[in-house]
N, C-alpha and C positions, 0 to 999 in steps of 0.2 A: 254516513260518517259526517261529523260536523267539520267546519273549516278548521277549528282549533286542533282536532285530532289529525287531520290531514297534514297540517303544517308540522306538527310534531313528528309524524311519520317520515316526512321528507328530510327532516334534520337527522333522524336516526339512520337513514340509508346513505352512508358516505362510502365512497369507493377509495379506501386507503390502500396504498401499495407500499410494499417494502422499498426502501430507497435502493437504487442501483448500487452495485458493489464494483469496486475497481481494484485490480491487482497491480502491485508495484513490482517491476521486474528490474533486477540488477544484472549488468553485463560484465563479462570478463574483459580485461585488457592486459597488456604486457607491462604496465607501469605501476598500477596501484598495488601496494603491498597487501599480502594476505592479512597481516596484522591490522592494517587500517580498515579493511573490509569487515573483519570481525568486530572491531571497535564501533564502526557505523551500525552494524546489525544489533549490537548490544545497546548502544546509547540512543539511537534514533528509532529503531524498530522493536526495542524492548525484548530482544531474544535472550535466552540464557546463553552462557558461554558455550555450552555443548551444542545448542541449536545453531548458534552463530558459526561455529567451526564447521558443522556439517553443511550448512548452507554455503559457506565460503568454498568448501571442497566441491560442492555441486556446481557452483559457478565456474570454478577452475577447470573442471572436467567437461562440463556441458555447455560452456560459454554463456549461460544465463540461468537464472533461477527466480522464481516468484518468492519474494521475501515477506509478503503480506497481502491481505485483501481487506479493504477498508471502504468507507463511504468516500465519495469523490474528493471532498475538501481535505479530509485527513490524508488520503493517498497522495494528493498533490503536495500538501504541506510537508509530509515526511520525505518525499522524493526531492523536493527543493532544498530542504534542510541538509540532507545527505550530500547532494550535489554541491551546495555552498561549502560544506565542511571539506569536501574533497578538493575544491578549487583553492581554498585557503591553504591547503597543504601542497598544492601543485600537482594533484592527481587528475587524470582525465576520466575518472569514474563516471559511468553513464547509467542512469536509471530512467525508466519510462513508466507511464501509468496507462493501463489499458482496461477496457470494460471486461469484467469477469463474466464468463459464460454462466448462465443461470440454469 
């Protein structure tokens, strides 16, 4: 093999990995209204009205629910946006970002 062929071969062998995925978890509390949680799920997490209501009920009954799985930057951005909107309305809504199992 010539040097040129060897260099080309090295460039073709890249070890690309899928980016890690992170889940956004929303937690139940006694103060944030169900309507506000549904609104957050529709506006920030782009859920349909039906999906948002089902997730809200899951949070209400199970104390938490995964509302989406995203790349790290998107997961953090959505969690921060939802938290900011909750604080502006005086709600203690809590969301966390955790590494999703692969």
